Kinemage of the C-alpha trace (Angstrom):
@kinemage 1
@onewidth
@group {chain A} dominant
@subgroup {mainchain}
@vectorlist {calphas} color= white
{ca met a 1} P -12.172 24.160 -27.603
{ca asn a 2} L -12.789 20.980 -25.619
{ca ile a 3} L -9.537 19.090 -25.045
{ca gln a 4} L -11.038 16.653 -22.540
{ca pro a 5} L -11.691 13.187 -23.965
{ca ser a 6} L -15.295 12.084 -24.173
{ca phe a 7} L -16.260 8.864 -22.435
{ca thr a 8} L -19.000 6.519 -23.492
{ca asn a 9} L -19.331 4.833 -20.130
{ca met a 10} L -17.892 4.636 -16.632
{ca arg a 11} L -15.558 1.726 -17.456
{ca ser a 12} L -13.813 3.662 -20.234
{ca his a 13} L -13.518 6.696 -17.957
{ca leu a 14} L -11.891 4.555 -15.255
{ca ser a 15} L -9.567 2.979 -17.824
{ca tyr a 16} L -8.475 6.487 -18.778
{ca gln a 17} L -7.881 7.346 -15.098
{ca phe a 18} L -5.853 4.152 -14.649
{ca ser a 19} L -3.726 5.002 -17.689
{ca ala a 20} L -3.122 8.541 -16.413
{ca leu a 21} L -2.047 7.233 -12.987
{ca arg a 22} L 0.236 4.697 -14.619
{ca arg a 23} L 1.798 7.328 -16.895
{ca his a 24} L 2.536 9.564 -13.894
{ca ala a 25} L 4.043 6.636 -11.993
{ca leu a 26} L 6.232 5.588 -14.938
{ca arg a 27} L 7.370 9.179 -15.522
{ca glu a 28} L 8.331 9.506 -11.861
{ca leu a 29} L 10.095 6.132 -12.014
{ca leu a 30} L 12.164 7.304 -14.985
{ca trp a 31} L 13.157 10.557 -13.260
{ca ala a 32} L 13.948 8.664 -10.073
{ca lys a 33} L 16.274 6.290 -11.932
{ca leu a 34} L 18.032 9.213 -13.598
{ca ser a 35} L 18.473 11.033 -10.289
{ca gly a 36} L 19.272 7.980 -8.162
{ca arg a 37} L 16.131 8.138 -6.005
{ca lys a 38} L 13.782 5.274 -5.212
{ca thr a 39} L 10.054 5.219 -5.900
{ca asn a 40} L 9.284 1.618 -5.022
{ca leu a 41} L 7.120 0.431 -2.157
{ca ala a 42} L 8.798 -0.416 1.117
{ca val a 43} L 8.990 -4.150 1.784
{ca phe a 44} L 7.855 -5.632 5.087
{ca pro a 45} L 10.929 -5.958 7.322
{ca glu a 46} L 10.448 -9.647 8.201
{ca glu a 47} L 10.688 -12.607 5.874
{ca ala a 48} L 7.861 -14.610 7.475
{ca pro a 49} L 5.511 -12.361 9.469
{ca glu a 50} L 3.271 -15.243 10.529
{ca lys a 51} L 6.158 -16.691 12.572
{ca ser a 52} L 6.611 -13.621 14.766
{ca pro a 53} L 5.836 -14.540 18.391
{ca asn a 54} L 4.881 -11.016 19.439
{ca arg a 55} L 2.291 -10.091 16.824
{ca arg a 56} L -1.329 -9.418 17.753
{ca phe a 57} L -4.463 -9.526 15.591
{ca phe a 58} L -6.989 -6.712 15.737
{ca ser a 59} L -10.434 -6.935 14.274
{ca val a 60} L -11.518 -4.689 11.415
{ca gln a 61} L -10.603 -1.061 11.976
{ca glu a 62} L -10.194 2.144 9.990
{ca ile a 63} L -6.549 2.884 9.174
{ca pro a 64} L -5.091 6.045 7.590
{ca val a 65} L -4.360 5.499 3.902
{ca asn a 66} L -1.349 7.824 4.046
{ca gln a 67} L 0.324 5.532 6.626
{ca ile a 68} L 0.285 2.550 4.259
{ca ile a 69} L 3.860 2.609 3.017
{ca gly a 70} L 4.628 -0.882 1.826
{ca thr a 71} L 3.811 -4.412 0.901
{ca leu a 72} L 4.625 -7.996 1.723
{ca asn a 73} L 4.677 -9.257 -1.854
{ca arg a 74} L 3.752 -6.772 -4.641
{ca gln a 75} L 6.614 -4.259 -4.749
{ca ser a 76} L 6.958 -4.447 -8.558
{ca asp a 77} L 3.259 -3.756 -9.287
{ca phe a 78} L 2.823 -0.379 -7.560
{ca asp a 79} L 5.002 2.617 -6.771
{ca arg a 80} L 5.352 4.162 -3.314
{ca arg a 81} L 2.077 6.083 -3.832
{ca phe a 82} L 0.302 2.858 -4.844
{ca arg a 83} L 0.010 3.997 -8.438
{ca pro a 84} L -0.050 1.036 -10.845
{ca leu a 85} L 3.118 0.283 -12.818
{ca asn a 86} L 1.895 -2.557 -15.050
{ca lys a 87} L -0.780 -2.535 -17.754
{ca tyr a 88} L -2.124 -5.962 -16.766
{ca leu a 89} L -3.456 -4.436 -13.504
{ca gln a 90} L -5.998 -2.299 -15.382
{ca asp a 91} L -9.033 -4.612 -15.419
{ca arg a 92} L -8.698 -5.498 -11.749
{ca trp a 93} L -8.157 -1.821 -10.826
{ca val a 94} L -11.277 -0.734 -12.747
{ca asn a 95} L -13.336 -3.568 -11.213
{ca thr a 96} L -12.106 -2.594 -7.743
{ca tyr a 97} L -13.206 0.994 -8.318
{ca leu a 98} L -16.634 -0.156 -9.549
{ca ala a 99} L -17.001 -2.478 -6.539
{ca leu a 100} L -16.574 0.504 -4.215
{ca gln a 101} L -19.375 2.324 -6.022
{ca gly a 102} L -21.575 -0.784 -5.795
{ca glu a 103} L -21.470 -3.140 -2.831
{ca gly a 104} L -18.316 -1.735 -1.222
{ca trp a 105} L -15.033 -3.410 -0.385
{ca glu a 106} L -13.920 -6.174 1.881
{ca pro a 107} L -11.348 -4.970 4.435
{ca ile a 108} L -7.734 -5.182 3.346
{ca leu a 109} L -5.212 -7.259 5.300
{ca ala a 110} L -2.405 -5.112 6.694
{ca his a 111} L 0.544 -5.499 9.050
{ca lys a 112} L 1.364 -2.579 11.362
{ca val a 113} L 4.927 -1.898 12.445
{ca gly a 114} L 5.277 1.281 14.465
{ca glu a 115} L 2.973 3.804 12.835
{ca asn a 116} L 3.266 2.320 9.340
{ca tyr a 117} L 1.222 -0.329 7.555
{ca tyr a 118} L 2.228 -2.949 4.994
{ca val a 119} L -0.406 -4.501 2.721
{ca glu a 120} L -0.662 -8.243 2.362
{ca asp a 121} L -4.041 -8.358 0.602
{ca gly a 122} L -5.782 -5.347 -0.924
{ca his a 123} L -3.208 -3.552 -3.070
{ca his a 124} L -5.767 -2.560 -5.711
{ca arg a 125} L -8.148 -1.248 -3.026
{ca val a 126} L -5.361 0.885 -1.545
{ca ser a 127} L -4.449 2.130 -5.034
{ca val a 128} L -8.039 3.184 -5.742
{ca ala a 129} L -8.352 4.732 -2.276
{ca gln a 130} L -5.184 6.764 -2.927
{ca ala a 131} L -6.479 7.835 -6.347
{ca leu a 132} L -9.778 8.976 -4.815
{ca gly a 133} L -8.039 10.779 -1.973
{ca leu a 134} L -9.722 8.696 0.738
{ca ala a 135} L -8.337 9.354 4.208
{ca phe a 136} L -9.179 5.959 5.753
{ca ile a 137} L -9.732 2.389 4.637
{ca gln a 138} L -11.058 -0.613 6.552
{ca ala a 139} L -8.457 -3.222 7.390
{ca lys a 140} L -7.863 -6.395 9.329
{ca val a 141} L -4.636 -5.556 11.133
{ca trp a 142} L -1.776 -7.629 12.505
{ca glu a 143} L 0.264 -5.438 14.842
{ca tyr a 144} L 3.905 -5.886 15.752
{ca pro a 145} L 4.485 -3.891 18.963
{ca cys a 146} L 7.644 -1.836 18.878
{ca leu a 147} L 9.286 1.199 20.349
{ca ala a 148} L 9.907 3.842 17.684
{ca lys a 149} L 13.595 4.746 17.389
{ca gly a 150} L 13.324 7.285 14.582
{ca pro a 151} L 11.555 7.609 11.251
{ca thr a 152} L 13.155 4.576 9.602
{ca thr a 153} L 13.819 2.082 12.387
{ca cys a 154} L 11.672 0.104 14.734
{ca val a 155} L 12.712 -1.894 17.778
{ca pro a 156} L 10.027 -4.444 18.729
{ca asp a 157} L 9.127 -5.047 22.352
{ca glu a 158} L 10.713 -8.034 23.991
{ca ala a 159} L 9.154 -11.308 22.988
{ca pro a 160} L 7.823 -12.970 26.159
{ca asp a 161} L 9.255 -16.420 25.425
{ca arg a 162} L 12.743 -15.390 24.284
{ca gly a 163} L 13.540 -12.143 26.056
{ca ser a 164} L 15.423 -10.859 23.023
{ca ile a 165} L 15.039 -7.679 21.040
{ca lys a 166} L 15.110 -7.665 17.233
{ca val a 167} L 15.968 -4.549 15.261
{ca tyr a 168} L 14.269 -3.906 11.920
{ca ala a 169} L 15.504 -1.170 9.648
{ca trp a 170} L 14.081 -0.092 6.333
{ca ala a 171} L 13.909 2.994 4.167
{ca thr a 172} L 10.674 4.972 4.138
{ca asp a 173} L 11.298 7.020 1.016
């Protein structure tokens, strides 16, 4: 007996995949709420990253998908594994998947703090990359130099013009 759904075309197959990812994310969200855990994306530790005096821009490079842990602005659209949480994301998610199969993707825009990355632009591309199990994705990267002080904190290097040290702390789970 065949219990697998039949698909008439690639778009309907991808819509089914999107729905399955979303169902898993919503189920995990429900269990997390019941058990007091968090499943949301980490939020970038600064309010205005473009104002940081010690950030550096790197050209396009390959970054590990599993080190992308957060976002600057879309924490309610995806869970911590970049699975979609909202139905309205479906068309864009499917189109993003199809773009990879066709002409490929533009690099995402990410901010690196320590060993972790936060997405500013490219949430759907990261979501599709996670769903496909891709190890790396191309990104334009802004880096914030810091000295790692443990798995959840980061102490940036001294800013040359101020001589002060800022401490950023955030949860990684």
